[in-house]
N, C-alpha and C positions, 0 to 999 in steps of 0.2 A: 553382331546383333543390335540393333537401337530399338528405343523405346516405341519409334514409328512403325517396326516391323510387328510389335505385340498389338499395337492399336489397329494396324491394316488386318490383322490376323484373326483380330476378336470382332470386328465388323462383318467380315466374310463367314466366320463362324457363326456369328447370329443370326445372318439374314440366309444364309446358305445360297447366296446369290452374289455373284461378282459383279454384276451392272448395278444393284441397288447399295452393294457396300460401296462402291466407288462413288456414288451421288451422295450416299452420307458423309463421306471422308474428303468430298470436293477435289476428287481425284480420277485423272484418266483412267479407264478401265485397264489397258496395255500397261501402265505403270505400277497399278495394282497386282496385276497376275505377276509382274517381273518380281515385285517386293516379296510375292509370298513363295515364289520358286527360291529367292535368295534364303529365304528363311527356312525352307526346309532342306535347303542343301546344306546349311551351315548346322543343321540338327541332325541329318542324316536319317531322318524319317518323312513318311508322308502324313502330312495333317488333314488334307482333304483328298477325299475320291472325286476326281472330275468325270463327268460323263457330258455328252452335247446335250442332254436335258436336264441334268442337275449337279447339284455339289453336296457332298455328304461330309461331315466331320469322322475321321477316323478314331479308333478308341485312343489313340496316341495323342490325337488332335483333340479329344475331349478333354485329357488329363492337362494338356499343356495350355488348352484355354483355361481353364480355372487357375491355374498357377499364372498366366499372363493376367488374368482379371485381377488377381490378390496384388501382384507388383504393380498395373497400373492405378488402383485404388490406394497403394502406400504413397504411390509417387505424388496422388493427386493431394493425399490426407497431408504429406509434408509440405505441398506448395501452399494449401491453405493454413496449416499452421505459421509456416513461415510470414504470410502477410500478415496475419493475425496478430503476431509478434511486432512485425514492422509498423503496423496501424495502432500498437499501444493495446490491443484488446486480450493479449495473452503474455504471461510471463510472471515473473515474481517481483511483487512490490513491498519494498522493505521501509516501513514508516516507523519512526521513533517517536515515543512519548514522552513527556516531561512528567515528573511527579503524579498529580492526579488525573492529569489530561488523559491517560489510558482509563482510569475508572470510569468520568465523565463524558468521552467523545468516543473511545475505541468500538463500543456497542454499537453505534450508530454509523462508523466509519466502516465497519465489518459488512453489516447488513447493507449499505449501499453499494459498497463492491460486490458483494455477492449478487446483487439485484441488477448492477448495469454491466457488470463484468466478470461473469461467472469463471472464465478461465483465467481469471488473474487469482493467484496465490500470493494471500497476506503473510508476512513476515514482519512479527511485531517486535520490538525493542522498547521495551519498558524502562522507567526511571532513569531516563538520561537528563541531565542538565543540559540547559542552551548552550553552554560553550562546548559539552561534548557531542550534541547534535551537530552544530556548526562543523566542527572538526571532521566527523563522519560524512555529512555532506559533501566535505570540500574532496574528501580521499576517494569518494565513491562508494562508501560501506551503507549507507543510507540513501534512499532515492526522496525521501519527504519526511520533513520533520513537524511535529506537533509541538513548538515550544513557546517561551516566553520571550518576546523582544524586550531590550534592543538586542540587535546581533553586530558584530564589529565586521568590518571589512563590505565592498560593493558589490560581491560575487554572488550573493543570495537574494534572491526573490522571496519577498512576503506578502501573505495575504490575510490581516486581521480577520480573527471569524469571532471574537469574543472579549470581552472588558468584564472581568471577574473581581469582585470585592473582596479585601481579606475579612476573615473571620476569625474568632478568638475560640481556642480550645483549650479547656479547664478540667481538671478533675474534679467528678461529680459531687467529692464534698468541699469544693472549694469555695471559699465565700463568695465571688463572684458569679457562682452557676446558677443562683435564684436572680439575679440581673437580666430582665429582657434583653437589653442593650447595654453594651459596656462603654466608656469611653477609653481613648489610648491612654488618658490622663492617670487612669485609676491601675496601670500597670506599671507604675514609677518603679516601686518596689519588689516587683514581682521577679524569679528567675527565669530565663527564657530557654525554651527546647528550640533548637534551629538547626538548619540544613547545613551541610559541612560548610568550613570556613571558603571553599574554593567558590569563585564565583557563580553567584546565584541570584536570579533575578527577584526570585522572592523574598530572600535575606536583605537585598538592596531596599526592596520598597518598605519592609518590616524597620529596617535603619532609618529611613527616611521618615516613616511615619512617628517614630519613637522622637526623633530629632525636633521633629517639628511640633510635638507635643511637651518638648523642653527638657528630655532626658535621654541618656544613651541605654540601651538594653543591657540586663547583665546575662549575658549568653553563657550558661553554666554546662549546658551540655548539648552535643551535635548528634543527629541522625541522617542515616545515609539514606532514607527513604521517609515518604509521608506516612507509612504504615508503622516505621519503628518510632519516629516522633511522636504519635498520638500514644503508642504504647508507653513511650517513657511519661507523657502527659498525665495518662491512666494510673502510672505509675506512683506519682505524686512527685515528680524530679522538676517541675517545671511547669509553665505555659506555653502556649504554641499560639503563633498568628500564621495561619494559613489560607491559600486560597478556599473560595467560598465551596469549589468541586470536592473539597476533603469530605464535607459531609455524606459524600456517596459510600465512606468507608466507615459506617459507624462499629464502634469498639465500646465495650462494656466500661464502664467509668470515667468516659470522656464525654463533656456536655460543650457542645457549638454554641455561641453566642454572638450575636451582629455585633459589629465594632465601629462606634463613631470616631471619625478623624481618622480613620485609617486609610492609606493610600489602596489605588487598586491596580489590576497586574491584566495584562493584555495575554490572550492565547492566537499563535497564529500558526498558519501553514507556511512552510519555508523549503524552498528546492533551490539546487544550484542553476544558476543563470546558463552556463556552459555545459556541465557534465549531463544536463536532465537529458534522459532518455526519451524515446517515444511513448513510455509507457507513464511516464508523468504528467502530460498534458491528459491522458485519457483519464487515469486516476483522479486527477484535480476537476475534470468534466465530471465523473460520476459523483462526486463529493459536493456539486453545484446542487443536489436536490437538499443537501443540508446546510450549506453557506455558499453563498453566491460569488462562486470561484472562477478566476480567469485564467487561461494559461499562460504561460511564461512569455514575457515581451524582454526582449534583452534592454538592457540599460535602465531599466525600471524596477524600483523597490515600491511595492504597494503596502 
């Protein structure tokens, strides 16, 4: 039994006419009649009752028609789904976010994907430093990263979506909390709460800003993520210099202030040039509503 037998039988059963069914199928009537006979012989039952004037579906034929239609519908749904996966319109998108990017950009990303690619499931990996995201992109456990450049190696494509200033987070009772704008030089004697010692783009930007202001920061405490960093600041263990998007994470006891003389950090979409699946260009295209994003181009880093 082949799928064509099911399609042929469904056409005859629905029209109750071999001529009209053959026309619908673009098939010669004798070939259609022969195929139906083959099907009945294989099943060992009569599916159709034929006379010189009419064709009727037998009780066994009515049951078999329902099953045949169910099978044909499932095959068509499977083919449709496979095509949508191949076109990048269906599947699982694994997206990593660094630090506060999940707070500032995840809601927009999720909404854009739901609107443009409703059959794409979003898997979020938050609080990943740039280095870890790059490693996951290279091993294929992430599809797209929202990270902070620069990145090492020439196998990742980047598209910068934002340049973000650094701001100061201080305890609410700190002497600098009353100042609308704080200078980097005002932090010379302060204890700092920073991200882990492993490579962090924000840490590098903070260190560079302090050195430009003529001092080396006193790194008293490390925090695994922005929420913990701000909690330590609220506890009076030091000040934090964080991306401005950290303001999206309000915490009692912490005050944010603009910081004069501080560096900026960038936020970028990243994907592996060679490992990218068909899903990646589709997701990047969907995110074009938020940021002007191009699909991957081999050999170029944007």
